[in-house]
MARKOLMI-85171 format. One line per 10 residues: for each residue x, y, z of C-alpha. Coordinates in steps of 0.1 Angstrom, whole numbers, plus 5000, padded with zeros to 4 digits. Layout:
REM residues N
X,Y,Z  ...;
***
This chain:
REM residues 247
5000,5000,5000  5016,5032,4988  5013,5064,5009  5017,5099,4994  5016,5132,5013  5000,5163,4999  5000,5197,5016  4971,5189,5039  4961,5153,5029  4977,5119,5032;
4968,5096,5003  4968,5058,5004  4966,5039,4971  4944,5008,4971  4944,4996,4935  4916,5015,4917  4906,5033,4949  4922,5058,4974  4918,5066,5010  4922,5104,5015;
4930,5114,5051  4925,5151,5059  4951,5161,5085  4953,5192,5107  4981,5206,5086  4975,5241,5072  4991,5255,5040  4993,5292,5031  5011,5308,5002  5022,5273,4991;
5040,5267,5024  5030,5241,5050  5030,5260,5082  5047,5247,5113  5015,5249,5135  4985,5227,5130  4949,5236,5135  4932,5211,5159  4903,5192,5143  4907,5211,5110;
4909,5179,5090  4877,5166,5105  4859,5198,5097  4872,5197,5061  4863,5161,5056  4828,5165,5069  4821,5195,5047  4835,5180,5016  4817,5147,5021  4784,5166,5026;
4788,5183,4992  4799,5151,4974  4767,5134,4987  4744,5163,4979  4756,5177,4945  4731,5169,4918  4740,5158,4883  4778,5160,4890  4798,5127,4888  4825,5126,4915;
4851,5103,4929  4833,5099,4962  4824,5064,4975  4820,5067,5012  4831,5083,5044  4817,5055,5066  4841,5033,5085  4823,5001,5077  4831,5007,5040  4868,5011,5046;
4895,4984,5046  4900,4971,5081  4934,4989,5085  4917,5023,5082  4891,5018,5109  4913,5031,5138  4908,5063,5157  4935,5082,5138  4913,5080,5107  4880,5087,5124;
4859,5115,5109  4888,5127,5087  4889,5100,5059  4871,5093,5027  4872,5063,5003  4872,5075,4967  4877,5061,4932  4912,5067,4917  4912,5091,4888  4938,5105,4865;
4940,5141,4878  4939,5170,4853  4966,5195,4864  4944,5225,4862  4928,5244,4891  4893,5255,4880  4884,5287,4899  4850,5303,4898  4846,5339,4912  4813,5356,4919;
4830,5384,4939  4864,5401,4936  4882,5423,4961  4881,5460,4954  4908,5486,4962  4894,5492,4997  4897,5455,5006  4860,5449,5004  4842,5424,4981  4825,5436,4950;
4798,5413,4934  4803,5407,4897  4774,5409,4872  4780,5372,4866  4804,5345,4878  4837,5342,4859  4860,5313,4853  4897,5319,4860  4918,5286,4856  4954,5281,4867;
4981,5256,4860  4989,5235,4891  5026,5235,4900  5042,5211,4925  5065,5238,4937  5059,5275,4936  5028,5294,4929  5001,5282,4904  5001,5300,4871  4970,5319,4862;
4960,5314,4826  4932,5326,4803  4906,5304,4787  4925,5305,4753  4956,5291,4770  4935,5265,4787  4922,5254,4753  4957,5250,4741  4967,5228,4770  4937,5206,4773;
4919,5210,4739  4888,5230,4734  4863,5203,4742  4878,5195,4776  4883,5231,4784  4846,5238,4778  4836,5208,4799  4859,5220,4828  4843,5254,4827  4808,5241,4824;
4811,5217,4853  4829,5243,4875  4800,5267,4870  4775,5239,4877  4791,5230,4911  4796,5266,4921  4760,5276,4914  4747,5247,4935  4770,5256,4963  4761,5293,4960;
4724,5286,4962  4725,5262,4992  4749,5284,5011  4727,5314,5006  4699,5295,5023  4724,5290,5052  4730,5327,5055  4764,5324,5038  4778,5341,5007  4801,5321,4985;
4827,5345,4971  4848,5322,4951  4860,5285,4950  4884,5263,4933  4877,5228,4920  4897,5199,4907  4888,5173,4882  4901,5140,4869  4892,5113,4844  4881,5077,4848;
4875,5059,4815  4873,5092,4797  4846,5105,4820  4854,5139,4836  4847,5137,4874  4850,5161,4904  4878,5150,4927  4899,5162,4957  4877,5184,4980  4848,5206,4973;
4834,5239,4987  4855,5238,5019  4871,5267,5039  4904,5257,5024  4892,5258,4988  4866,5285,4990  4859,5319,5006  4826,5326,5022  4812,5353,5044  4784,5350,5070;
4757,5376,5074  4780,5397,5097  4807,5398,5071  4830,5373,5090  4852,5350,5069  4845,5314,5077  4875,5302,5057  4913,5306,5054  4912,5343,5045  4915,5354,5081;
4948,5335,5084  4961,5348,5051  4954,5384,5061  4971,5379,5095  5003,5365,5078  5004,5393,5053  4996,5421,5078  5022,5409,5103  5048,5399,5076  5049,5366,5096;
5078,5342,5092  5061,5312,5077  5087,5289,5094  5076,5301,5128  5047,5286,5149  5015,5306,5149  5004,5325,5180  4980,5304,5200  4952,5329,5197  4954,5328,5159;
4953,5290,5160  4922,5291,5182  4905,5317,5160  4911,5298,5128  4897,5267,5144  4866,5286,5156  4859,5298,5121  4863,5264,5105  4841,5248,5131  4815,5275,5126;
4816,5269,5088  4811,5231,5094  4781,5237,5117  4765,5263,5093  4769,5242,5062  4759,5208,5076  4732,5219,5100;
***
């Protein structure tokens, strides 16, 4: 059984399936920070699993987040509530970002007349490279590029509508896709505080934006542990997001 480690997930290969384990690691500006956020992986896993179960008309890699469906070696406490069994797909190395709001010069969020699609090339090291749709067509071919854009919009709109009913505003989100037998499917995570930005009715970010802003404002050394109060505040926001979305 092969294990790989992503920025925030541990990946175990099981033939044509994978076990994805969401850890409490946190990544900002393409750096895995020294501090962990307690229970962050559990919040992310529960939110992502909720969306995978409830998206309509979108094929995904999701199989189950229930222990009884896992191989025996993954039923221990270290995997509880933070693991998911999925189909193994061939990832497409494109981040598919949909934006409904953009930041204005004052730092506030301005709603666009319609959602926009802003893809990026995924890089294993360094920042992802933003590209336009024409460049995406050159990389993937026009047909696949159109399908990536169409499915990204479809997932975003479902998320936007449901979150609006929960009193949350979805500002933007990134999605990842892969292929199984030539079928394009949604993979990785979906509509979580790590991959999306959302505001509650009081304008509070229930996502990673609070941490990003702290790191930039304080010019924080990313190799140094985070202050305890910042760790606690990030955890509070992730927990609040989980409760609002699921309940």
